[in-house]
N, C-alpha and C positions, 0 to 999 in steps of 0.2 A: 799309322800316323804319317802325314805328309812331311817331307823334309824340305825346308827352305834353305838350309845352310849345310855345307859339308865342312867338317873339321879335318885338318891335317895335323900331323905331329912331326916335330923335328927329330932327325936322327943325327947323332954325333958318333962318328966312326962306326956307323951301322947300327948303333943302339938307339932304340926308341926311348928318348929321355923322358917323355911324358908318362909312358907306361911304367918305366922304372920308378919314377917319383910316386905315381899313384899307388903302386903296390907296396911302397915303403910306408904308407900312411896307415893309421888305425882303420880297421875295416869299415866302421860307421862313417868316417869322413870320406874314405874312398867311394863308398856307395852314394853319399850325398853329392859328391863332385860329378860322378858318372850320371846321376839322375839330372843334375843341373845341365850338363852338356846335352843330354837327350832332349830336355825341355827346350834349350836354346836352339837346337837344330830345327825345331818345328815352329819357331817364332819368326815373324817377318822382321821385327825390330827388337832390339835388346834394351832392357830396362837399366837405368842408372842404379837400381837397387843392387844389381849383381854385375854390372859392366861399366867400366869407366876408362876414358882416354887418359893416358899418362902425360902430364904436362912436360913440355920440353922435348917431346919426341913426335916425329911426323906420323908414324904409323905403329904406335905401341899402345896396347890396351891391357887392362887387367880384368880377369873374371874373378869376382870376389866371393869367397865362402867365409862367412863370419861365424864366430863362436868364441870360445876361450882363446883359441889360437886363430889368427887371421890367415887363412890359406889363400894363395893367389896363383892363378894360371896366367902367365904373361904371353901375349900373342899379338898377331898382326893380321890385317886383311890381306888375302891373296895367298898363293898365286891363283888367279882366276876369279871369275865372278861368283859371288855368294860362297866364297871359301874363306875360312878363318884358320890360320895356322897357329897351333899351340907350340910355344917355343921353350918354355921353362916353367917349372913348378917351384914355388917359393912360399915362405911364410913372411908375414909382415907384423911388426909390433913396435911399441915404444912411442906411439903418438899420443902422449898425454902430458899434462902439466908443462906445456911449452916445449917439449922435446919433439924433434922431427922423427917421423917414422923411419924404421930401418928394415931392410929385407935380409932374409937368410936364404941363400947366400948373399953376402954383402955386395957383390958385384952383379946382382940379378938384373938390374935395369940395363947396364952396359952389355952384359952377355946376351940378353934377349934382343937388344937393338942390333947387335952384331949378327945374331942368328937370323933376324928378320931380313937383313940385307942378303945374307947367303941363301936363305930359302926362296926369296923372290927372284934372285938371279938364276938359281939352278934348282929346278924341281926335284932332282934326285936326292936332295937332303930332307925331303919330307915323304911321309906315307899317309894314306888315309887312316883316320882314327876309326877303329872298329868297335869302340865302346865296350 
């Protein structure tokens, strides 16, 4: 399979936060997310069905995995061409009957935004995702 995109993962104090989050999920969900990332790596462009820019942020996006629980991988483009950095795993819920959606952790957007700036400034805070 040809690869169009490379994924990188954020490290916090040397810990791969994406791998840690993925392995904490139910096995079926973890497998779905890994399969989606593999699929996305081979696509030239990404669909709004599973990929969305987050309003209010210059370079913050979510990869959406839907089901009973809404799983989200928050990330940004870069560092480099055709690179997408995975910054944080979260769940999202509560967007019904006029309520705004909330993330778990509650500060997910702010934390991902901060990590994007760190990752783009200094590449040593990311590693290549090895799926």
